[in-house]
N, C-alpha and C positions, 0 to 999 in steps of 0.2 A: 166539276162543271155540271151544268144542266143540258138535257138533251132536247133538241126541238122535234117537232113532229115529222120533219123531213130528214132526221138522222144527223143533223148538224149539232154542233156544240154552241152554248151561249153562256155568258156570265154577266153579272151586273156591271154596267159601264161599257159593254161592247157596242150597244145601240142606244140612241136617245129613247126609243120607244121599245119596251120589252115585247116579246111574242105573246100572243094571247093564251097560249098554252105551252107548258114544258113538263118533262119529267125531271124533278129537281134531284140534287145530289144523293138524297136518301132513297130514291126510287119512287116517290109519290107524285101524283099529279099536282101541278102548280099553275096559278094564274096570277096576274098582277095584283089582284086584291086578296092574296092569300095571307098577307101579313107577316111574311117570312122571305128570306132571301132564297133565291133558287140554286145558286152556286155556292159551294163551300168557300169560306174565306181564304183558305190556302189553295185553291184551285190552281193546278198547273197542267199544261198539255205538253207532253214530250213524245218523241218518236226516235227509233234507233238512228244514229248518225249515217248508218249505211244506206238509209232510204232517202238521203239528200242527194238529188241528181247533180248538184254542183260541187259535191265534195271532191277533193283532190284525190286522184286515183291511187297515190302512194300514201294515203292518209294513215295507214298502219305500218309503214316502213320504219324499222327500228332506227334508221338514220335520221328520221324526222322529216318534216315538211318545211320548206322555207315560209316564213311569215312576213308579209309586208306591212300589215297594220294590226293594232290592237285597239278595241274599242271598249270604253267603260261608260257607265251611264246610270243615273239616278232618276227617280220620279220626282220632278220638281214643277209645280205649277207656276212658279215665278222665278225671276232673276236669271236662271241658267240658260244660256243660249241653245239653239238647236244643235249646233256642232261647233267644236273647236279643236284644233291641232295643237299638241304640246310643242314648246320651243325646242326640247331635247329630251333625251331618255329621263334624266333626273326630274325634269319638270313634269314629265308624264307619270312617273311614280308618285310625285307630289299630288297630281290631280287625282290618281287612284286612291291615295291615302286619306283624302278629305271628301270622298263621295258621300253624298247625303241624299236622302229621300224624304218626302213628306209622307209620314207613315199611314198605312191603311190597316184594316182589320187583319190583314195577312201577316203583319209583323207586330212584335211586341211594341208597346208604346200607344200614346194617345193619338187618335186619328187626326191627321193634319199637322202634326208636330214634327219639326225637322229632326232626323234621326241619321247619325253617321253610320255608314256601313262600308268601310274601306274595301275597295276592289270587289264589293258584294260578296265578301268572304267571311264576315263576322260570325254568322251562325255555324261556319264549316272549319274554321281555323282552330286546331287543337292545341295551339301554342301562342305565346305572346305575339300579338300582331306587329309590334315594333321589330321583331326578328323577321317576320314576313316581308315587311317593307325592306329590310336590309337585304333579304335574298333577291328582290327585284334589282336593287341597286347594284348587287354583286354581278348580276347577269350583264347589266350595262357596262360595267367596269371590265368584264372578261373579254371584250372584243371591240372592234373599231366602231365609232358612231355610225358610219355609213352602212354597216351591216345589220344594224338593229331596226326592228319594226318602228314605224311611226305610231304614236299613241293619240288617240282621239277620245273626247268625252262628248257623249250625245245626250240629248234630252228630248224625248218625243212627247212630253206631257205638259208643255207650257199652256196655259189658259189665259183668257182675257178677263177683264173685270167682271163679266157676266158668267163666267165659268166655262165658257166655250173653248174647246181645244183649238189652238192656233194652226197645228199641223195635223194633217189627216192621218199620219202613222200607218201601221200595218204594211202592206206591200209597197206604199209610196216612200217607205224608208229607204228603198233601194236608190232613190234620187240622191240621198246623201252618201250612200255607198259609192255611187258613181263619181261623186266629187273626190271622195277618199281615193279611189283607184286612180283618177286622173292626177291627183297630187303626187301619188307614187310614181307615176309615169312622167312627171315634170310638165304636165299639160294644163293644170289648173292653177289659177291665182289664189292668193291668200292675203289678207290684211293683217298686219301685226297690231295687236291690242294688248292691254295690260294682262290679260288672262290667257293669251295664246293666239294662234293664227285662226282667223274666221274667214268664211267666204263672204264675198259681197252678194247682194240679192241676185245680180245678173250671173254669178258664177253657177247657180244651182239651176237645173233643168226643172222648170215648173209648167212646162207645156201640158195643157189638158187639165190643169188643176183650176178650180174656181177659188183662187186665193187673191184676197185683196193685197195690193202692194204695201199698205201699212201693216198688215199681218206679218208679212214676210220680214219686213224691216224690224218689227218688234221681236220676232224670232231670233234675229241676229244682232240685237242691241246689247251693248255691254253696259249694264246699269252700275256704274262705279260706286256711287254713294251708297247703295244697298249693299253691295259686296263688302264695302268697308264696314258697314254696320254689322255684317256677319262675322268679321274677323275675330271678335272675342270668342265666338262659338268655336272657331277653328282652334284658338289658343286652348280653350277648355278640352276640346277633343284630344289634342296632342299632350296635354298635361296628364292624361290618364296613363301614358306610356313612360312618364318619368326619364330617367337617365338612359333608358334603353332606345328612345327615339333617335334615329339617325340624325346626326348634326346637319347633314345636307338638306334634310326636309325642313328643318327649322330655318335654314338659310332661305329655302325657297319661299316660305311664308313671309319672312321679312322682305324678300325682293318683291313678292306680290303686293305688300303694303306700300312699298316705295313707289312702285309703278302707278298704283291707283291714286296715290296722293300727289304724284308729280304734277 
């Protein structure tokens, strides 16, 4: 990342207008007319988990910490809604297995091209991803459904036709977390769609956000025809795993197609 004059961090895309001066990732002075990017393409900012004030006090307990929800998410400018909840554990594993992003310079592939990255684990899994999928399915089969975390798929990166982000992101993502928490407590509604359970616009707390109603509606819209058009890419993605692909995930893909075409 690049360093601002007041000691903060900055990277391309963080703000619409770049700062007038930065120290770039190589340690040199940088201005908007420098002719090069300020932040490294693979910039990441991390901190020790122990510094998170909201972390569970028993987070290092060998017995584990109860998990109520798991979130997956890719970087999609189109099609994928802001948030959706899986129908059940197997459907959630299916959602994780078809995770995709529109590639950036930080990933291999052509910028803007759809790239599948199951569970965001493709660069880190040292064995066949189909076996990884099966491990997730086995976790679900090892206990009762009511004891399993709910699975969600989020997308903070939807844009309109002019390239404007429809959702403010960053700290405002906590508004989506609130809906997820309330879902777990049985207090929040959800509407069944072909791709999962989605909130209605009124279900989300948008107080204080300067957000047009049509933007929120677009963020939660299920674009059935476009998803159907993407299904051949899902098929090609699954074909890579051959006979090792769990049959239940193939069934989930077939069910998705049936729901979209119903």
